[in-house]
C-alpha positions as CSV (number, residue, x, y, z in Angstrom):
1,M,-27.7,27.7,-54.2
2,C,-25.5,26.2,-56.4
3,D,-21.8,25.4,-57.1
4,S,-21.3,28.4,-59.3
5,C,-22.2,31.4,-56.5
6,F,-22.1,29.8,-52.9
7,N,-23.2,27.0,-51.0
8,Q,-24.0,28.9,-47.8
9,E,-24.4,32.3,-46.4
10,I,-22.3,33.9,-43.7
11,K,-24.6,35.6,-41.2
12,S,-21.7,37.2,-40.0
13,F,-17.5,37.6,-40.9
14,A,-15.6,36.1,-37.5
15,S,-12.5,38.1,-38.2
16,Q,-11.1,40.7,-41.0
17,R,-9.1,37.5,-42.4
18,D,-12.4,35.7,-43.2
19,F,-13.7,38.2,-44.6
20,E,-10.7,39.1,-46.8
21,S,-11.2,35.1,-47.7
22,F,-14.7,35.6,-49.0
23,D,-13.8,38.7,-50.8
24,L,-11.0,37.2,-52.5
25,S,-13.5,34.4,-53.5
26,L,-16.3,36.9,-54.7
27,T,-14.2,39.0,-57.1
28,K,-13.1,35.6,-59.0
29,K,-16.3,35.0,-59.2
30,L,-17.0,38.3,-60.8
31,A,-13.7,39.0,-62.5
32,N,-12.6,35.8,-63.8
33,E,-15.5,32.8,-63.7
34,K,-18.3,35.6,-64.2
35,T,-20.9,33.0,-62.7
36,I,-22.5,35.8,-60.7
37,E,-23.3,39.9,-61.3
38,H,-23.7,42.9,-59.3
39,V,-27.3,43.6,-59.5
40,K,-27.0,46.6,-57.3
41,F,-26.3,48.6,-54.1
42,V,-29.2,49.4,-51.6
43,T,-29.1,52.4,-49.4
44,I,-30.1,51.6,-45.8
45,S,-29.4,54.9,-44.3
46,E,-26.6,57.8,-44.8
47,I,-24.8,58.8,-41.9
48,Q,-23.0,62.7,-42.0
49,I,-19.1,62.0,-41.6
50,D,-17.5,65.7,-39.9
51,N,-20.4,67.4,-39.8
52,R,-20.2,68.0,-44.4
53,D,-19.4,64.7,-45.9
54,Y,-22.6,61.1,-46.9
55,E,-21.1,57.4,-46.5
56,K,-24.1,55.6,-47.6
57,V,-25.1,52.2,-45.6
58,G,-26.5,49.8,-46.5
59,Y,-25.9,46.8,-48.7
60,T,-24.8,45.3,-52.5
61,V,-26.7,42.7,-53.8
62,F,-25.6,40.1,-56.3
63,K,-26.6,37.4,-58.5
64,C,-26.1,34.6,-59.4
65,L,-25.9,34.2,-63.4
66,K,-26.5,30.2,-63.2
67,C,-29.3,29.7,-60.3
68,G,-30.4,32.5,-60.4
69,Q,-30.1,33.0,-56.6
70,L,-29.6,36.5,-55.2
71,W,-27.5,37.4,-52.7
72,G,-27.0,40.3,-50.0
73,L,-23.7,41.4,-49.2
74,H,-22.8,43.9,-46.3
75,D,-19.3,45.1,-45.6
76,P,-17.8,44.1,-42.3
77,D,-16.8,47.7,-40.8
78,Q,-15.1,48.3,-37.2
79,A,-18.0,46.4,-34.7
80,D,-20.2,45.6,-37.6
81,R,-19.0,42.0,-38.8
82,G,-20.9,42.4,-41.9
83,F,-23.6,39.5,-43.8
84,F,-23.8,37.8,-47.0
85,I,-26.5,36.3,-46.9
86,R,-29.6,34.6,-49.5
87,L,-32.0,37.0,-50.7
88,P,-36.1,36.0,-52.0
89,P,-36.5,35.8,-55.5
90,A,-38.0,39.2,-56.4
91,W,-36.3,41.0,-53.7
92,P,-38.4,44.2,-53.1
93,S,-35.2,46.2,-53.3
94,L,-34.8,45.3,-56.7
């Protein structure tokens, strides 16, 4: 962890407003500051929607370009409050 990425994990977003505030800071680091990069989306499962379409469920992996820390983001969805957590080095799903 470093000042170029994030200094703390978010185990659960308390509200949609908290997530939107976090998402804005993440977007700035990705697009403007270019200190973090998107690595991949890790699919945990797929859910069938309306008996025809499938939605992937999982989390997005990001990497700090300064310190190398890997982060996992799961967007909140209704009662699922999501998270933004540190992943161990050489995360097995990469």
